[in-house]
PABALO-963109 format. One record per residue (C-alpha): x negated, y, z; residue number from 0. Coordinates in Angstrom, 2 decimals. Layout:
<rs>
       u       v       w pos
       X       Y       Z NUM
...
</rs>
This chain:
<rs>
       u       v       w pos
  -47.90   16.25   45.63   0
  -49.82   13.24   44.34   1
  -53.05   14.85   45.52   2
  -51.54   15.22   48.97   3
  -50.57   11.56   49.08   4
  -54.14   10.38   48.59   5
  -55.25   12.23   51.74   6
  -52.67   10.75   54.10   7
  -53.60    7.05   54.46   8
  -56.94    7.56   56.18   9
  -55.91   10.36   58.53  10
  -54.88   10.14   62.16  11
  -52.16   12.16   63.95  12
  -53.29   15.51   65.34  13
  -55.91   16.15   62.68  14
  -55.85   19.24   60.54  15
  -56.17   18.59   56.84  16
  -56.37   20.69   53.73  17
  -53.69   20.09   51.13  18
  -54.14   20.20   47.36  19
  -53.60   24.00   47.33  20
  -56.28   24.68   49.95  21
  -53.80   25.29   52.79  22
  -54.40   23.77   56.21  23
  -51.72   21.90   58.14  24
  -51.33   19.17   60.73  25
  -51.28   15.65   59.36  26
  -47.83   15.08   60.92  27
  -46.36   18.02   59.01  28
  -47.74   16.82   55.71  29
  -46.65   13.23   56.41  30
  -43.14   14.51   57.11  31
  -43.14   16.41   53.82  32
  -44.25   13.30   51.96  33
  -41.38   11.36   53.59  34
  -38.91   14.10   52.62  35
  -40.13   14.00   49.03  36
  -39.56   10.24   49.01  37
  -36.02   10.67   50.33  38
  -35.27   13.34   47.73  39
  -36.63   11.07   45.00  40
  -34.24    8.33   46.13  41
  -31.31   10.76   45.97  42
  -32.39   11.92   42.53  43
  -32.59    8.32   41.32  44
  -29.10    7.58   42.69  45
  -27.70   10.69   41.00  46
  -29.34    9.69   37.72  47
  -27.84    6.21   37.96  48
  -24.41    7.72   38.68  49
  -24.74    9.96   35.63  50
  -25.45    6.87   33.51  51
  -22.36    5.12   34.91  52
  -20.19    8.17   34.24  53
  -21.49    8.53   30.70  54
  -20.70    4.88   30.01  55
  -17.18    5.24   31.44  56
  -16.45    8.30   29.34  57
  -17.78    6.60   26.20  58
  -15.38    3.69   26.85  59
  -12.46    6.11   27.07  60
  -13.54    7.84   23.88  61
  -13.89    4.58   21.94  62
  -10.48    3.38   23.10  63
   -8.80    6.65   22.14  64
  -10.53    6.87   18.76  65
   -9.49    3.31   17.93  66
   -5.84    4.18   18.46  67
   -6.11    7.42   16.51  68
   -7.79    5.72   13.55  69
   -5.16    2.96   13.54  70
   -2.50    5.69   13.65  71
   -0.92    3.96   16.60  72
    0.47    5.27   19.80  73
   -1.30    4.07   22.88  74
    0.80    1.68   24.94  75
    1.41    2.70   28.54  76
   -1.15    0.22   30.00  77
   -3.92    1.63   27.77  78
   -3.09    5.17   28.83  79
   -3.21    4.06   32.45  80
   -6.58    2.35   31.90  81
   -8.00    5.54   30.36  82
   -6.63    7.60   33.26  83
   -8.13    5.19   35.80  84
  -11.55    5.33   34.12  85
  -11.43    9.12   33.89  86
  -10.34    9.53   37.52  87
  -13.13    7.24   38.71  88
  -15.66    9.15   36.62  89
  -14.51   12.50   37.97  90
  -14.37   11.42   41.61  91
  -17.22   13.02   43.55  92
  -19.96   10.67   44.69  93
  -19.80    9.84   48.38  94
  -22.60   11.42   50.36  95
  -23.89   13.24   47.31  96
  -22.88   16.75   48.30  97
  -24.99   19.49   49.78  98
  -25.26   19.07   53.51  99
</rs>
């Protein structure tokens, strides 16, 4: 795709161009594909960031639970509720992230 990108800046609408694989297409079609790739890259970045947030949340739950286990203490009700809240937030589907 990077080879395709270097062709697009100097081209004008209506022209036929050859892509990196030797296939011919209208400039508009290739420009649209480049735009779609950019949009998909943004979605991938957002999903990656969400995965990082979820991993952090689950690590916090784990640390809190392990601390109580190692101290041989029962978790007070507020701590259980905090862990449940973190877990529920982590497991909630991302808005707008589903297949459309």
